N, C-alpha and C positions, 0 to 999 in steps of 0.2 A: 459832090466828093471832093475832100480834102485829099490835096496834092502831094503823095507821099514825101517827095523830096524839101519843095517850102513849108509846108504845113509845117506847127508848132511839135515841139516832142519833150517829154522831157528830158532833162540831161542827167550825164551817167550821178555829179555829185546830188543829185535832189533825189534818184532813187537810193543811191546811199545813206544819203541820210535820215531815210524813211527805213528803212531796212535797222539801222542803228536804233532810235527812236523804237519800234517794235521790238528789237531783242534786249533791248534793256528794260521794257516793258514785262515781257515775257521774266525775265532773270527776277526782276522786283517782287513780281508774283510768287517764286517758288516761298518769300519771305513768308508768306499769307497762311496761317494757323489751322488746323485741321476743325474741322464741323462735327463739335460732336451733338448726337443726341439721343438725349438721357429717357431713360423711361423713372414712374414712380417707386421704383423701388429703392432708389439712390437716397432718398430721403435721410434712412436711418443710418446712413454712414457721413452723414458730411458734417463736418466741422473745420470751422475758420475757412468757408467758403471754398472747399475742396474734400472731395470723397478720400477718407481715411480707412486705409486695410493695412492687414500686416503684411501682406506682400502681393509682388504683381508676378505674374508666372505670363510674360509674350511672347508670341510662338509666331514664327514668319517661316517657314520649312512646312513646304506641301508634307513629307511624313506626320511633323507633329501635328498639323491642323485634320489628318485622316482622322490619328489619335484622339484630338479633342473633339472632333464630332460625333463619335463613341462616348464619350464621357459625359459631355456634357448634355443638360436638355434646356429645350427652349423657354421653358418658364423659369429658368437661372439665367435668363437674359438682365439686363439691365442696359444696356445701350447699344450704340454703337459708332466708331471713329467715319466718319467721312472725308475724303477729301475735295474741299472745294475744285468746284468746274471754272478752274481760270483760265480756259484758250479755248473757249465757244468759238472765239473769231477765228480760228488756226482750221487749216482744213479738217475732214476727219482720219482721213490717214495718214498725221500728222499727230492728232491728238493721241491716236490709238500705238503710235510709237514711242513719243514722249511720255505718255502718262498711265501706258496699261491698259488691262479694261476698265470698266466703269459698270455704275450701279451697283446693287448686289456685289457684286464679286469685286471691288474696289475697295469695300469699308472692312474697316477691322470690329468684329463683335465683343462685344464686353459682355462678360459671365460673372457673377456673383456665390462662391458658395461659402457657406457659412452664416450665421447672424450674429450684427451689432461690430463698429470696427475692432473688436480686440478680440474677432475671432475671425476675423475674412479675407477668405483670399480672392483676389480679383484675378481672373481668367483672361486674358489678350489673345483673339484668333484672326490673325491676319490674312484675308484671301490675296491677298495680293499684293508684293512686293511694292514701297515707296522707292523713287526714286533717288536715286544719291544725294542730287541738290535741293529736296525736298525734306528728307528725312532731319534734318538740324530742326526745322522747324515744325517738324511733323512731331519730332520728339520735345520740344518746348512745350508746345500745346499740350499733350501727353501729363505733362509733370505740372502744370498749372491746373489741371484739374484734379488729378488724384495723387497723390502725397500715400507711397508706400514704406515702410519700414525697411522690408529687403525690394529683391528683384533678380528674376530669374527668366532668362534668355532664352529662348530654346530656336536657336537657328542654322544656318547652312551653308555649305562655300562648296561650288563645283567642282569635280575632281582633276578640273583640266586645270584649277590656280593654288592646287595642295603642292606645298614645298615640307616633305617631310621622306623619310625613306620606305614607311608602310606604305605596299597598293592598293589603291579604295579599290581597284577595280576585282579585288583578290575577297575582301572581307569589308565589312559595313566598320566606318571607322568613325569613333567620338571625340571631344578633346573638351578640355573646362579652359576657361581663364575667370580667375575671380578679379575684383577691385574692392578696393577698402576692409581687408582682412576678412572679407568672406571666403567660404568655405577653408578657411586654415584650421580648424579642428574635423572638420569631415572625411568618414572613411569610405566616402563613394567608391571610388580606385578606378574614377576617369583619370585620363591620364591631360599633363600641358598641354594646350593650342605649340605646339614647335614654333620657334621663331621663325619668322621671317615668311607666317602666313596674315594674309590683308582680309581682314573681313569691315566690312564698306556699308553702306546704307544703313537702315533702320536699328540693325544688331548696335553698330559703331555709334551713331549718333545715342544710342540709349546710353550706353554703356560709356558715353563720354560722359554724359551728362552726370550720372551717377559718380562717377569720380569724382569730378568737378567739387560736388555738392556733397560728396561724404555718405552715400547712400551705397550699404553692401551690396552688391551685385555679382552673380555669376553668368557667364555664357556657356552655354554649351552649345557645340557646334559638330554638325554631323557631314562631313564629306560625302556627297551624292556624286557616284557617279551614273544618276540618270536626274535629269529634270524632271522627272515623273519619281514618285512612290514606288517601291514596287515590296513585295510582302516581305522580304528578307528585312530592306532598309526600316519599316515599319517596327518587325517584332524587334528590330536588336536598339530601336529606339527609346522604345517602351520599354524596357530593362534599365539602359541607361538615364531613365528619366527617372523610374522608380528609385533606383540609387544615389540617386540625387538629392531627390524629392523628399525621399523618408525624413533624413537632415533635418528638415523646413516645417514649415509650419503647413505645409501642403500635403500631411498624411493623408487625407482622405482622395486625394486626386492621386497618391501613390498606389492607393489599391486600390482602386479601380485601374489602372492601368497593371494590375495584378493580375484582374480576371479574363480568364484564357478565350471566353466567347466573346469579350469584350474586343480585347486585340485582335481574335479570326477575324473578327466582323471588318476590324481595319483593311485587314490586309486583303478579303476580299474585293474590300472595294477600291486598292491599290490593284489590284490585278484587274479588275474590270477596269479602271482609269486607263493601265497600259495599253488592254488589249482596243480599248478604241481609239487610245492613238496611235496601234499601230493601223487599226483600218481607216481613220481617213489620212494616215500617209501613200494609203496605193492609189488615192486619187490628187494626189500634190501633182 
């Protein structure tokens, strides 16, 4: 048995160097682009090495995901975007904190509406948020594969982070932010996002890319009083998405969101998710 006093022990400097090297490796891995898994349906949309579409609609909020789940059919699927498993050597608990859900829930599913690049609408439904550290690489990877003429991003902002006179706990709040002249001639009636509100993560990275590269883009932001969607928030979001999409190439998607049965089913699923969350909370 080694003597605890005279035995060899690593110096603090060696441990520090190892920790710094590991941190550097993790930081560099944040620049790893996402992995695209395409189906054969994309072949008719490719030109100059990219998928060409008239409009890209990216949804990152839970309420938007509830609606898109009802609007889109599996046969419209064209592929998915999956984050690379870059932290395989990290403890499971650490991976969960940094990366969030894994597997299918961490994928961003891609759906196509319409035929041919001149008519196509691409809808990207994100199942889980990408961390802010990886959002830049995610956005660069997205536009390396897809070349849209216009972009609409549907996202959310926690109520605790909202800066404004309105009270998000009393009624659903929705705002827009336009880039590169997008929305200047639209009559959707949705107010502009008040100054002082900070948008981060995927929406910020996507909008920044569009601004730099001159792609007309609009961000629709819902102020969420709850991290889980409720029926009131889902119904209100559907109405605002219709108002925004009707002035774009996504009229078919807007027509789906007008269907009371479709919105009611999305609201029902939102209520079910809330009940399951409350039930799970009893055992915490």
